[in-house]
GUDREN-474027 format. One record per residue (C-alpha): z, x, y. Coordinates in pm, whole numbers, padded with zeros to 5 digits, always signed. Example, Ala and Ser with C-alpha at 12.3 -4.5 7.8 and 13.67 -1.06 7.14 Angstrom:
BEGIN
+00780+01230-00450;+00714+01367-00106;
END
This chain:
BEGIN
-07791-04637-05745;-08125-04794-05837;-08029-05104-05624;-07981-04873-05319;-08339-04750-05360;-08462-05102-05410;-08293-05229-05094;-08430-04943-04886;-08780-04997-05033;-08783-05373-04966;-08639-05354-04614;-08860-05065-04510;-09156-05233-04667;-09091-05558-04472;-09068-05368-04146;-09393-05188-04219;-09553-05529-04327;-09470-05674-03989;-09635-05377-03825;-09944-05413-04035;-09971-05785-03962;-09948-05703-03592;-10225-05457-03624;-10449-05692-03825;-10389-06025-03651;-10337-05926-03287;-10516-05720-03028;-10211-05490-02986;-10296-05123-03024;-10089-04904-03259;-09934-04732-02956;-09810-05063-02817;-09672-05160-03157;-09491-04829-03174;-09332-04894-02836;-09251-05251-02942;-09074-05140-03263;-08870-04863-03091;-08768-05111-02815;-08690-05375-03077;-08462-05119-03253;-08280-05061-02927;-08236-05426-02844;-08126-05524-03198;-07875-05240-03187;-07746-05357-02840;-07684-05709-02967;-07523-05585-03287;-07782-05697-03538;-07934-05365-03645;-07607-05191-03752;-07549-05435-04041;-07915-05398-04153;-07864-05018-04162;-07541-05063-04356;-07728-05279-04611;-08064-05093-04641;-07979-04736-04547;-08300-04527-04508;-08510-04838-04536;-08388-04935-04192;-08344-04593-04034;-08669-04427-04126;-08921-04676-03965;-08972-04675-03588;-08701-04941-03536;-08463-04681-03677;-08566-04434-03403;-08465-04694-03143;-08143-04753-03335;-08060-04387-03328;-08133-04353-02955;-07917-04659-02878;-07624-04531-03081;-07658-04198-02908;-07645-04359-02565;-07338-04560-02651;-07156-04254-02785;-07254-04037-02484;-07141-04303-02234;-06795-04317-02413;-06777-03929-02389;-06950-03844-02058;-06949-04171-01862;-07260-04294-01679;-07441-03964-01723;-07456-04043-02093;-07725-04306-02023;-07966-04020-01943;-07863-03770-02213;-07743-03970-02509;-08067-04100-02653;-08248-03771-02649;-07945-03583-02782;-07907-03822-03075;-08281-03814-03155;-08334-03444-03098;-08348-03350-03470;-08618-03611-03533;-08820-03505-03227;-08793-03142-03323;-08904-03210-03673;-09202-03414-03553;-09314-03136-03324;-09263-02858-03577;-09444-03042-03866;-09717-03153-03625;-09768-02787-03535;-09779-02681-03901;-10035-02952-03973;-10246-02817-03684;-10235-02469-03823;-10323-02573-04174;-10599-02828-04096;-10951-02723-04019;-11061-02843-03679;-11404-02981-03649;-11624-02971-03341;-11756-03301-03237;-12117-03308-03128;-12164-03379-02759;-12301-03729-02721;-12663-03752-02613;-12716-03889-02261;-12987-04148-02252;-13171-04189-01929;-12971-03929-01741;-13126-03643-01552;-12951-03315-01540;
END
């Protein structure tokens, strides 16, 4: 059982390490890296490389952003098998609905709990009003 946690920790950590290196060494914004990782998860799932990684690392491969792409890709494949071509549009969102709902719910709770701060309006230099 300890080895399962170890594999998840190492694989998840390596995925996050790649993201951190991209933030530190490139001019990519975090939003672009997010899109890159989700897209990478979809592409690696499509070519059959991400499934074995999930089988090996479990949550270490499904929790990071690449896992979100994996979940969406698997949902699309399943929906296409069940519904035909319409599954392309519905499968990814249906498969990821629980994760999306949890993100919205906990984001809302965080907004309720946190104390908002007013930012001072920036001073206008040399402008006439």
